[in-house]
TIMAR-939540 format. One record per residue: x, y, z of N, C-alpha, C in turn. Coordinates in Angstrom, 3 decimals. Layout:
@n.east = X	n.north = Y	n.up = Z	ca.east = X	ca.north = Y	ca.up = Z	c.east = X	c.north = Y	c.up = Z
...
REM end
This chain:
@n.east = 0.843	n.north = -1.177	n.up = 0.000	ca.east = 0.000	ca.north = 0.000	ca.up = 0.000	c.east = 0.881	c.north = 1.229	c.up = 0.000
@n.east = 0.505	n.north = 2.203	n.up = -0.756	ca.east = 1.285	ca.north = 3.416	ca.up = -0.905	c.east = 0.847	c.north = 4.439	c.up = 0.131
@n.east = 1.798	n.north = 4.965	n.up = 0.887	ca.east = 1.501	ca.north = 5.973	ca.up = 1.900	c.east = 1.871	c.north = 7.346	c.up = 1.354
@n.east = 0.998	n.north = 8.311	n.up = 1.579	ca.east = 1.258	ca.north = 9.668	ca.up = 1.116	c.east = 2.105	c.north = 10.369	c.up = 2.177
@n.east = 3.258	n.north = 10.846	n.up = 1.755	ca.east = 4.165	ca.north = 11.500	ca.up = 2.697	c.east = 3.878	c.north = 12.992	c.up = 2.751
@n.east = 4.470	n.north = 13.643	n.up = 3.735	ca.east = 4.315	ca.north = 15.090	ca.up = 3.872	c.east = 4.941	c.north = 15.810	c.up = 2.682
@n.east = 5.986	n.north = 15.209	n.up = 2.121	ca.east = 6.643	ca.north = 15.793	ca.up = 0.957	c.east = 5.685	c.north = 15.866	c.up = -0.230
@n.east = 4.922	n.north = 14.769	n.up = -0.462	ca.east = 3.964	ca.north = 14.738	ca.up = -1.561	c.east = 2.822	c.north = 15.718	c.up = -1.330
@n.east = 2.352	n.north = 15.808	n.up = -0.089	ca.east = 1.270	ca.north = 16.740	ca.up = 0.231	c.east = 1.742	c.north = 18.174	c.up = 0.029
@n.east = 2.968	n.north = 18.449	n.up = 0.467	ca.east = 3.520	ca.north = 19.795	ca.up = 0.291	c.east = 3.671	c.north = 20.155	c.up = -1.172
@n.east = 4.119	n.north = 19.201	n.up = -1.975	ca.east = 4.254	ca.north = 19.445	ca.up = -3.406	c.east = 2.894	c.north = 19.706	c.up = -4.036
@n.east = 1.902	n.north = 18.901	n.up = -3.685	ca.east = 0.561	ca.north = 19.073	ca.up = -4.249	c.east = -0.039	c.north = 20.418	c.up = -3.835
@n.east = 0.133	n.north = 20.805	n.up = -2.596	ca.east = -0.390	ca.north = 22.094	ca.up = -2.152	c.east = 0.340	c.north = 23.252	c.up = -2.840
@n.east = 1.644	n.north = 23.109	n.up = -3.035	ca.east = 2.408	ca.north = 24.150	ca.up = -3.728	c.east = 1.957	c.north = 24.300	c.up = -5.170
@n.east = 1.732	n.north = 23.178	n.up = -5.838	ca.east = 1.263	ca.north = 23.220	ca.up = -7.222	c.east = -0.135	c.north = 23.835	c.up = -7.302
@n.east = -1.007	n.north = 23.495	n.up = -6.360	ca.east = -2.353	ca.north = 24.056	ca.up = -6.318	c.east = -2.304	c.north = 25.550	c.up = -6.061
@n.east = -1.420	n.north = 25.985	n.up = -5.173	ca.east = -1.258	ca.north = 27.410	ca.up = -4.869	c.east = -0.758	c.north = 28.167	c.up = -6.096
@n.east = 0.214	n.north = 27.610	n.up = -6.795	ca.east = 0.742	ca.north = 28.248	ca.up = -8.003	c.east = -0.340	c.north = 28.355	c.up = -9.068
@n.east = -1.137	n.north = 27.319	n.up = -9.218	ca.east = -2.237	ca.north = 27.350	ca.up = -10.170	c.east = -3.261	c.north = 28.410	c.up = -9.790
@n.east = -3.551	n.north = 28.511	n.up = -8.497	ca.east = -4.510	ca.north = 29.501	ca.up = -8.036	c.east = -3.995	c.north = 30.921	c.up = -8.280
@n.east = -2.677	n.north = 31.124	n.up = -8.242	ca.east = -2.120	ca.north = 32.445	ca.up = -8.519	c.east = -2.127	c.north = 32.759	c.up = -10.010
@n.east = -1.912	n.north = 31.740	n.up = -10.854	ca.east = -1.830	ca.north = 31.973	ca.up = -12.292	c.east = -3.194	c.north = 32.130	c.up = -12.943
@n.east = -4.203	n.north = 31.448	n.up = -12.451	ca.east = -5.510	ca.north = 31.435	ca.up = -13.098	c.east = -6.133	c.north = 32.826	c.up = -13.219
@n.east = -6.178	n.north = 33.643	n.up = -12.166	ca.east = -6.773	ca.north = 34.978	ca.up = -12.335	c.east = -6.006	c.north = 35.851	c.up = -13.318
@n.east = -4.682	n.north = 35.709	n.up = -13.378	ca.east = -3.923	ca.north = 36.542	ca.up = -14.305	c.east = -4.208	c.north = 36.146	c.up = -15.747
@n.east = -4.390	n.north = 34.856	n.up = -16.010	ca.east = -4.709	ca.north = 34.412	ca.up = -17.364	c.east = -6.099	c.north = 34.898	c.up = -17.766
@n.east = -7.039	n.north = 34.798	n.up = -16.861	ca.east = -8.400	ca.north = 35.246	ca.up = -17.152	c.east = -8.450	c.north = 36.755	c.up = -17.278
@n.east = -7.679	n.north = 37.471	n.up = -16.451	ca.east = -7.679	ca.north = 38.930	ca.up = -16.469	c.east = -7.074	c.north = 39.511	c.up = -17.722
@n.east = -6.139	n.north = 38.822	n.up = -18.368	ca.east = -5.486	ca.north = 39.346	ca.up = -19.553	c.east = -6.192	c.north = 38.959	c.up = -20.849
@n.east = -7.233	n.north = 38.179	n.up = -20.761	ca.east = -7.923	ca.north = 37.798	ca.up = -21.994	c.east = -8.782	c.north = 38.962	c.up = -22.474
@n.east = -8.851	n.north = 39.110	n.up = -23.786	ca.east = -9.614	ca.north = 40.188	ca.up = -24.388	c.east = -10.930	c.north = 39.648	c.up = -24.918
@n.east = -11.982	n.north = 40.464	n.up = -24.813	ca.east = -13.254	ca.north = 39.994	ca.up = -25.355	c.east = -13.201	c.north = 39.932	c.up = -26.873
@n.east = -13.939	n.north = 39.010	n.up = -27.432	ca.east = -13.981	ca.north = 38.848	ca.up = -28.889	c.east = -14.939	c.north = 39.868	c.up = -29.477
@n.east = -14.504	n.north = 40.538	n.up = -30.511	ca.east = -15.363	ca.north = 41.487	ca.up = -31.215	c.east = -15.865	c.north = 40.809	c.up = -32.480
@n.east = -17.007	n.north = 40.173	n.up = -32.356	ca.east = -17.548	ca.north = 39.401	ca.up = -33.467	c.east = -18.180	c.north = 40.335	c.up = -34.491
@n.east = -18.042	n.north = 39.975	n.up = -35.751	ca.east = -18.600	ca.north = 40.744	ca.up = -36.850	c.east = -19.747	c.north = 39.947	c.up = -37.444
@n.east = -20.851	n.north = 40.612	n.up = -37.679	ca.east = -22.011	ca.north = 39.951	ca.up = -38.255	c.east = -21.833	c.north = 39.919	c.up = -39.770
@n.east = -21.921	n.north = 38.727	n.up = -40.340	ca.east = -21.759	ca.north = 38.551	ca.up = -41.783	c.east = -23.099	c.north = 38.278	c.up = -42.425
@n.east = -23.267	n.north = 38.804	n.up = -43.619	ca.east = -24.483	ca.north = 38.510	ca.up = -44.380	c.east = -24.319	c.north = 37.158	c.up = -45.059
@n.east = -25.392	n.north = 36.674	n.up = -45.645	ca.east = -25.342	ca.north = 35.387	ca.up = -46.332	c.east = -24.379	c.north = 35.392	c.up = -47.501
@n.east = -24.356	n.north = 36.509	n.up = -48.258	ca.east = -23.441	ca.north = 36.597	ca.up = -49.397	c.east = -21.992	c.north = 36.596	c.up = -48.931
@n.east = -21.714	n.north = 37.323	n.up = -47.861	ca.east = -20.342	ca.north = 37.372	ca.up = -47.354	c.east = -19.927	c.north = 36.020	c.up = -46.772
@n.east = -20.871	n.north = 35.348	n.up = -46.133	ca.east = -20.561	ca.north = 34.076	ca.up = -45.492	c.east = -20.246	c.north = 32.996	c.up = -46.510
@n.east = -20.938	n.north = 32.987	n.up = -47.633	ca.east = -20.751	ca.north = 31.940	ca.up = -48.631	c.east = -19.989	c.north = 32.416	c.up = -49.861
@n.east = -19.300	n.north = 33.540	n.up = -49.764	ca.east = -18.451	ca.north = 33.992	ca.up = -50.858	c.east = -19.092	c.north = 34.997	c.up = -51.782
@n.east = -20.386	n.north = 35.176	n.up = -51.691	ca.east = -21.064	ca.north = 36.172	ca.up = -52.514	c.east = -20.909	c.north = 35.900	c.up = -54.001
@n.east = -20.523	n.north = 36.927	n.up = -54.734	ca.east = -20.395	ca.north = 36.848	ca.up = -56.181	c.east = -19.001	c.north = 36.418	c.up = -56.621
@n.east = -18.137	n.north = 36.087	n.up = -55.688	ca.east = -16.751	ca.north = 35.744	ca.up = -56.018	c.east = -16.663	c.north = 34.338	c.up = -56.596
@n.east = -15.625	n.north = 34.146	n.up = -57.412	ca.east = -15.340	ca.north = 32.798	ca.up = -57.904	c.east = -14.624	c.north = 32.021	c.up = -56.814
@n.east = -14.416	n.north = 30.740	n.up = -57.048	ca.east = -13.747	ca.north = 29.914	ca.up = -56.045	c.east = -12.333	c.north = 30.375	c.up = -55.754
@n.east = -11.596	n.north = 30.760	n.up = -56.799	ca.east = -10.216	ca.north = 31.212	ca.up = -56.621	c.east = -10.166	c.north = 32.537	c.up = -55.870
@n.east = -11.103	n.north = 33.452	n.up = -56.182	ca.east = -11.141	ca.north = 34.737	ca.up = -55.481	c.east = -11.486	c.north = 34.540	c.up = -54.015
@n.east = -12.453	n.north = 33.663	n.up = -53.749	ca.east = -12.838	ca.north = 33.400	ca.up = -52.363	c.east = -11.690	c.north = 32.763	c.up = -51.590
@n.east = -10.972	n.north = 31.810	n.up = -52.203	ca.east = -9.851	ca.north = 31.158	ca.up = -51.539	c.east = -8.748	c.north = 32.162	c.up = -51.238
@n.east = -8.518	n.north = 33.078	n.up = -52.171	ca.east = -7.497	ca.north = 34.102	ca.up = -51.964	c.east = -7.907	c.north = 35.040	c.up = -50.833
@n.east = -9.169	n.north = 35.448	n.up = -50.822	ca.east = -9.662	ca.north = 36.346	ca.up = -49.772	c.east = -9.667	c.north = 35.663	c.up = -48.411
@n.east = -9.900	n.north = 34.347	n.up = -48.380	ca.east = -9.939	ca.north = 33.605	ca.up = -47.124	c.east = -8.547	c.north = 33.242	c.up = -46.632
@n.east = -7.519	n.north = 33.470	n.up = -47.465	ca.east = -6.156	ca.north = 33.160	ca.up = -47.062	c.east = -5.771	c.north = 31.712	c.up = -47.290
@n.east = -6.509	n.north = 31.030	n.up = -48.142	ca.east = -6.194	ca.north = 29.639	ca.up = -48.437	c.east = -5.076	c.north = 29.565	c.up = -49.466
@n.east = -4.320	n.north = 28.492	n.up = -49.431	ca.east = -3.234	ca.north = 28.314	ca.up = -50.383	c.east = -3.757	c.north = 27.983	c.up = -51.766
@n.east = -2.902	n.north = 28.205	n.up = -52.744	ca.east = -3.310	ca.north = 27.918	ca.up = -54.126	c.east = -2.576	c.north = 26.704	c.up = -54.671
@n.east = -1.909	n.north = 25.946	n.up = -53.796	ca.east = -1.139	ca.north = 24.789	ca.up = -54.229	c.east = -2.021	c.north = 23.605	c.up = -54.577
@n.east = -1.416	n.north = 22.668	n.up = -55.268	ca.east = -2.075	ca.north = 21.441	ca.up = -55.665	c.east = -2.284	c.north = 20.560	c.up = -54.422
@n.east = -3.398	n.north = 19.854	n.up = -54.343	ca.east = -3.698	ca.north = 19.017	ca.up = -53.187	c.east = -2.680	c.north = 17.891	c.up = -53.035
@n.east = -2.274	n.north = 17.272	n.up = -54.132	ca.east = -1.300	ca.north = 16.179	ca.up = -54.078	c.east = 0.033	c.north = 16.695	c.up = -53.554
@n.east = 0.448	n.north = 17.882	n.up = -54.007	ca.east = 1.702	ca.north = 18.453	ca.up = -53.529	c.east = 1.636	c.north = 18.784	c.up = -52.041
@n.east = 0.511	n.north = 19.322	n.up = -51.594	ca.east = 0.349	ca.north = 19.656	ca.up = -50.180	c.east = 0.409	c.north = 18.410	c.up = -49.314
@n.east = -0.285	n.north = 17.354	n.up = -49.739	ca.east = -0.269	ca.north = 16.105	ca.up = -48.971	c.east = 1.126	c.north = 15.501	c.up = -48.963
@n.east = 1.823	n.north = 15.558	n.up = -50.083	ca.east = 3.180	ca.north = 14.993	ca.up = -50.128	c.east = 4.124	c.north = 15.772	c.up = -49.222
@n.east = 3.961	n.north = 17.082	n.up = -49.133	ca.east = 4.792	ca.north = 17.869	ca.up = -48.226	c.east = 4.521	c.north = 17.499	c.up = -46.775
@n.east = 3.265	n.north = 17.290	n.up = -46.428	ca.east = 2.916	ca.north = 16.899	ca.up = -45.056	c.east = 3.523	c.north = 15.540	c.up = -44.732
@n.east = 3.433	n.north = 14.602	n.up = -45.666	ca.east = 3.997	ca.north = 13.263	ca.up = -45.445	c.east = 5.512	c.north = 13.340	c.up = -45.297
@n.east = 6.165	n.north = 14.132	n.up = -46.138	ca.east = 7.629	ca.north = 14.269	ca.up = -46.044	c.east = 8.058	c.north = 14.857	c.up = -44.709
@n.east = 7.335	n.north = 15.867	n.up = -44.235	ca.east = 7.673	ca.north = 16.474	ca.up = -42.944	c.east = 7.475	c.north = 15.470	c.up = -41.816
@n.east = 6.358	n.north = 14.745	n.up = -41.837	ca.east = 6.080	ca.north = 13.760	ca.up = -40.786	c.east = 7.131	c.north = 12.649	c.up = -40.782
@n.east = 7.472	n.north = 12.131	n.up = -41.966	ca.east = 8.477	ca.north = 11.066	ca.up = -42.029	c.east = 9.864	c.north = 11.589	c.up = -41.676
@n.east = 10.157	n.north = 12.820	n.up = -42.022	ca.east = 11.427	ca.north = 13.424	ca.up = -41.616	c.east = 11.532	c.north = 13.531	c.up = -40.106
@n.east = 10.429	n.north = 13.939	n.up = -39.465	ca.east = 10.412	ca.north = 14.010	ca.up = -38.002	c.east = 10.607	c.north = 12.630	c.up = -37.386
@n.east = 9.939	n.north = 11.623	n.up = -37.929	ca.east = 10.093	ca.north = 10.267	ca.up = -37.407	c.east = 11.507	c.north = 9.739	c.up = -37.626
@n.east = 12.130	n.north = 10.114	n.up = -38.729	ca.east = 13.526	ca.north = 9.737	ca.up = -38.962	c.east = 14.452	c.north = 10.345	c.up = -37.927
@n.east = 14.215	n.north = 11.593	n.up = -37.583	ca.east = 15.017	ca.north = 12.245	ca.up = -36.539	c.east = 14.820	c.north = 11.543	c.up = -35.199
@n.east = 13.581	n.north = 11.167	n.up = -34.899	ca.east = 13.308	ca.north = 10.446	ca.up = -33.645	c.east = 14.054	c.north = 9.115	c.up = -33.621
@n.east = 14.091	n.north = 8.394	n.up = -34.740	ca.east = 14.795	ca.north = 7.113	ca.up = -34.797	c.east = 16.293	c.north = 7.309	c.up = -34.590
@n.east = 16.856	n.north = 8.342	n.up = -35.172	ca.east = 18.290	ca.north = 8.604	ca.up = -34.987	c.east = 18.581	c.north = 8.977	c.up = -33.536
@n.east = 17.702	n.north = 9.744	n.up = -32.915	ca.east = 17.887	ca.north = 10.101	ca.up = -31.501	c.east = 17.833	c.north = 8.846	c.up = -30.624
@n.east = 16.956	n.north = 7.902	n.up = -30.950	ca.east = 16.880	ca.north = 6.648	ca.up = -30.197	c.east = 18.182	c.north = 5.869	c.up = -30.333
@n.east = 18.743	n.north = 5.837	n.up = -31.536	ca.east = 20.024	ca.north = 5.150	ca.up = -31.743	c.east = 21.120	c.north = 5.826	c.up = -30.927
@n.east = 21.164	n.north = 7.147	n.up = -30.949	ca.east = 22.169	ca.north = 7.883	ca.up = -30.176	c.east = 21.989	c.north = 7.666	c.up = -28.674
@n.east = 20.747	n.north = 7.613	n.up = -28.227	ca.east = 20.476	ca.north = 7.364	ca.up = -26.811	c.east = 20.963	c.north = 5.977	c.up = -26.408
@n.east = 20.750	n.north = 4.992	n.up = -27.271	ca.east = 21.248	ca.north = 3.647	ca.up = -27.001	c.east = 22.769	c.north = 3.624	c.up = -26.933
@n.east = 23.437	n.north = 4.350	n.up = -27.835	ca.east = 24.893	ca.north = 4.422	ca.up = -27.797	c.east = 25.390	c.north = 5.089	c.up = -26.533
@n.east = 24.706	n.north = 6.146	n.up = -26.110	ca.east = 25.096	ca.north = 6.811	ca.up = -24.863	c.east = 24.920	c.north = 5.887	c.up = -23.663
@n.east = 23.794	n.north = 5.165	n.up = -23.640	ca.east = 23.565	ca.north = 4.228	ca.up = -22.528	c.east = 24.607	c.north = 3.109	c.up = -22.525
@n.east = 25.039	n.north = 2.675	n.up = -23.695	ca.east = 26.065	ca.north = 1.636	ca.up = -23.777	c.east = 27.386	c.north = 2.165	c.up = -23.222
@n.east = 27.734	n.north = 3.399	n.up = -23.594	ca.east = 28.978	ca.north = 3.981	ca.up = -23.092	c.east = 28.930	c.north = 4.201	c.up = -21.593
@n.east = 27.753	n.north = 4.532	n.up = -21.059	ca.east = 27.617	ca.north = 4.831	ca.up = -19.641	c.east = 27.308	c.north = 3.585	c.up = -18.804
@n.east = 27.270	n.north = 2.410	n.up = -19.439	ca.east = 26.883	ca.north = 1.197	ca.up = -18.706	c.east = 27.949	c.north = 0.737	c.up = -17.727
@n.east = 29.187	n.north = 1.101	n.up = -17.958	ca.east = 30.256	ca.north = 0.715	ca.up = -17.036	c.east = 30.524	c.north = -0.781	c.up = -17.027
@n.east = 30.239	n.north = -1.463	n.up = -18.101	ca.east = 30.506	ca.north = -2.897	ca.up = -18.183	c.east = 29.412	c.north = -3.776	c.up = -17.611
@n.east = 28.336	n.north = -3.199	n.up = -17.125	ca.east = 27.214	ca.north = -3.959	ca.up = -16.581	c.east = 26.496	c.north = -4.648	c.up = -17.751
@n.east = 26.476	n.north = -5.980	n.up = -17.701	ca.east = 25.915	ca.north = -6.754	ca.up = -18.809	c.east = 24.443	c.north = -6.450	c.up = -19.060
@n.east = 23.677	n.north = -6.243	n.up = -18.004	ca.east = 22.245	ca.north = -5.964	ca.up = -18.158	c.east = 22.033	c.north = -4.622	c.up = -18.855
@n.east = 22.818	n.north = -3.605	n.up = -18.470	ca.east = 22.693	ca.north = -2.287	ca.up = -19.102	c.east = 23.159	c.north = -2.323	c.up = -20.558
@n.east = 24.213	n.north = -3.087	n.up = -20.834	ca.east = 24.697	ca.north = -3.224	ca.up = -22.210	c.east = 23.633	c.north = -3.901	c.up = -23.065
@n.east = 22.970	n.north = -4.914	n.up = -22.509	ca.east = 21.926	ca.north = -5.624	ca.up = -23.248	c.east = 20.762	c.north = -4.688	c.up = -23.575
@n.east = 20.359	n.north = -3.850	n.up = -22.605	ca.east = 19.270	ca.north = -2.896	ca.up = -22.852	c.east = 19.686	c.north = -1.843	c.up = -23.875
@n.east = 20.947	n.north = -1.415	n.up = -23.818	ca.east = 21.427	ca.north = -0.423	ca.up = -24.775	c.east = 21.462	c.north = -1.003	c.up = -26.188
@n.east = 21.920	n.north = -2.248	n.up = -26.324	ca.east = 21.933	ca.north = -2.893	ca.up = -27.644	c.east = 20.516	c.north = -3.036	c.up = -28.180
@n.east = 19.588	n.north = -3.368	n.up = -27.302	ca.east = 18.192	ca.north = -3.516	ca.up = -27.714	c.east = 17.630	c.north = -2.164	c.up = -28.188
@n.east = 18.004	n.north = -1.082	n.up = -27.507	ca.east = 17.550	ca.north = 0.248	ca.up = -27.890	c.east = 18.129	c.north = 0.646	c.up = -29.254
@n.east = 19.411	n.north = 0.355	n.up = -29.480	ca.east = 20.043	ca.north = 0.656	ca.up = -30.761	c.east = 19.377	c.north = -0.150	c.up = -31.876
@n.east = 19.134	n.north = -1.431	n.up = -31.621	ca.east = 18.492	ca.north = -2.287	ca.up = -32.616	c.east = 17.077	c.north = -1.789	c.up = -32.934
@n.east = 16.350	n.north = -1.366	n.up = -31.900	ca.east = 14.998	ca.north = -0.833	ca.up = -32.122	c.east = 15.049	c.north = 0.443	c.up = -32.957
@n.east = 16.033	n.north = 1.293	n.up = -32.695	ca.east = 16.182	ca.north = 2.515	ca.up = -33.480	c.east = 16.508	c.north = 2.230	c.up = -34.928
@n.east = 17.358	n.north = 1.232	n.up = -35.170	ca.east = 17.703	ca.north = 0.864	ca.up = -36.544	c.east = 16.488	c.north = 0.312	c.up = -37.279
@n.east = 15.704	n.north = -0.514	n.up = -36.609	ca.east = 14.480	ca.north = -1.039	ca.up = -37.219	c.east = 13.514	c.north = 0.111	c.up = -37.517
@n.east = 13.373	n.north = 1.049	n.up = -36.585	ca.east = 12.506	ca.north = 2.202	ca.up = -36.807	c.east = 12.967	c.north = 3.044	c.up = -37.983
@n.east = 14.277	n.north = 3.233	n.up = -38.102	ca.east = 14.817	ca.north = 4.004	ca.up = -39.217	c.east = 14.569	c.north = 3.291	c.up = -40.543
@n.east = 14.697	n.north = 1.963	n.up = -40.553	ca.east = 14.430	ca.north = 1.194	ca.up = -41.773	c.east = 12.950	c.north = 1.308	c.up = -42.161
@n.east = 12.070	n.north = 1.278	n.up = -41.171	ca.east = 10.636	ca.north = 1.411	ca.up = -41.447	c.east = 10.329	c.north = 2.799	c.up = -42.006
@n.east = 10.930	n.north = 3.840	n.up = -41.422	ca.east = 10.690	ca.north = 5.207	ca.up = -41.892	c.east = 11.201	c.north = 5.374	c.up = -43.322
@n.east = 12.398	n.north = 4.851	n.up = -43.617	ca.east = 12.936	ca.north = 4.967	ca.up = -44.981	c.east = 12.083	c.north = 4.193	c.up = -45.980
@n.east = 11.585	n.north = 3.023	n.up = -45.576	ca.east = 10.701	ca.north = 2.256	ca.up = -46.458	c.east = 9.389	c.north = 3.000	c.up = -46.698
@n.east = 8.850	n.north = 3.575	n.up = -45.644	ca.east = 7.600	ca.north = 4.337	ca.up = -45.777	c.east = 7.812	c.north = 5.546	c.up = -46.676
@n.east = 8.969	n.north = 6.187	n.up = -46.571	ca.east = 9.269	ca.north = 7.324	ca.up = -47.428	c.east = 9.341	c.north = 6.902	c.up = -48.891
@n.east = 9.996	n.north = 5.766	n.up = -49.155	ca.east = 10.113	ca.north = 5.274	ca.up = -50.530	c.east = 8.743	c.north = 4.918	c.up = -51.089
@n.east = 7.930	n.north = 4.234	n.up = -50.306	ca.east = 6.589	ca.north = 3.847	ca.up = -50.764	c.east = 5.723	c.north = 5.084	c.up = -50.991
@n.east = 5.772	n.north = 6.043	n.up = -50.047	ca.east = 4.961	ca.north = 7.257	ca.up = -50.189	c.east = 5.397	c.north = 8.055	c.up = -51.413
@n.east = 6.692	n.north = 8.150	n.up = -51.651	ca.east = 7.176	ca.north = 8.871	ca.up = -52.836	c.east = 6.697	c.north = 8.205	c.up = -54.115
@n.east = 6.750	n.north = 6.878	n.up = -54.159	ca.east = 6.284	ca.north = 6.149	ca.up = -55.334	c.east = 4.791	c.north = 6.368	c.up = -55.561
@n.east = 4.009	n.north = 6.238	n.up = -54.501	ca.east = 2.553	ca.north = 6.389	ca.up = -54.627	c.east = 2.194	c.north = 7.813	c.up = -55.032
@n.east = 2.836	n.north = 8.793	n.up = -54.431	ca.east = 2.529	ca.north = 10.185	ca.up = -54.758	c.east = 2.907	c.north = 10.490	c.up = -56.204
@n.east = 4.041	n.north = 9.965	n.up = -56.652	ca.east = 4.441	ca.north = 10.157	ca.up = -58.050	c.east = 3.427	c.north = 9.533	c.up = -58.990
@n.east = 2.959	n.north = 8.333	n.up = -58.669	ca.east = 1.974	ca.north = 7.662	ca.up = -59.527	c.east = 0.647	c.north = 8.407	c.up = -59.536
@n.east = 0.217	n.north = 8.900	n.up = -58.376	ca.east = -1.041	ca.north = 9.660	ca.up = -58.315	c.east = -0.902	c.north = 10.958	c.up = -59.099
@n.east = 0.232	n.north = 11.608	n.up = -58.926	ca.east = 0.468	ca.north = 12.864	ca.up = -59.635	c.east = 0.474	c.north = 12.649	c.up = -61.143
@n.east = 1.104	n.north = 11.575	n.up = -61.593	ca.east = 1.137	ca.north = 11.264	ca.up = -63.022	c.east = -0.260	c.north = 10.917	c.up = -63.536
@n.east = -1.008	n.north = 10.155	n.up = -62.751	ca.east = -2.346	ca.north = 9.731	ca.up = -63.183	c.east = -3.325	c.north = 10.893	c.up = -63.231
@n.east = -3.203	n.north = 11.853	n.up = -62.321	ca.east = -4.151	ca.north = 12.961	ca.up = -62.282	c.east = -3.761	c.north = 14.122	c.up = -63.178
@n.east = -2.524	n.north = 14.141	n.up = -63.667	ca.east = -2.110	ca.north = 15.269	ca.up = -64.507	c.east = -2.541	c.north = 15.089	c.up = -65.959
@n.east = -2.972	n.north = 13.897	n.up = -66.322	ca.east = -3.444	ca.north = 13.659	ca.up = -67.682	c.east = -2.325	c.north = 13.234	c.up = -68.625
@n.east = -1.110	n.north = 13.121	n.up = -68.127	ca.east = -0.003	ca.north = 12.706	ca.up = -68.977	c.east = -0.059	c.north = 11.204	c.up = -69.184
@n.east = 0.153	n.north = 10.804	n.up = -70.388	ca.east = 0.120	ca.north = 9.384	ca.up = -70.718	c.east = 1.527	c.north = 8.869	c.up = -70.849
@n.east = 1.809	n.north = 7.719	n.up = -70.225	ca.east = 3.122	ca.north = 7.115	ca.up = -70.321	c.east = 3.256	c.north = 6.261	c.up = -71.570
@n.east = 2.139	n.north = 5.932	n.up = -72.175	ca.east = 2.170	ca.north = 5.059	ca.up = -73.349	c.east = 2.422	c.north = 5.936	c.up = -74.575
@n.east = 3.513	n.north = 5.706	n.up = -75.224	ca.east = 3.793	ca.north = 6.468	ca.up = -76.439	c.east = 3.656	c.north = 5.539	c.up = -77.642
@n.east = 3.017	n.north = 5.976	n.up = -78.643	ca.east = 2.772	ca.north = 5.053	ca.up = -79.731	c.east = 2.842	c.north = 5.576	c.up = -81.062
REM end
């Protein structure tokens, strides 16, 4: 059974006190929203074309396939960085193990997991690039068959 110590109670009370001090300042600094009433024409674009409405709304003018491919590349790039950090963390743990067999085993397992993760990310990147290229080619109207 877990006993609550005075240290834990003191920490919880301190955190509650800090929250109680911060809450009024956050509420006090908030500004009221000045809502604007829009007519039906303004709400649904009025007489504007789709491109004019998108420009006025601040929407991008890029191709949907290109936008999705950029999002996928950024996400896979982030995951690749995470895999490399895991490998580096495993190497650091191995160096800091001091010859302890159990710590070395855990560090090797961490390095191996990072390598597997990196291989999965690189494979996913290759597959996503292939699929995006094929979709882009298929939707652009270009024919690969020359005759």
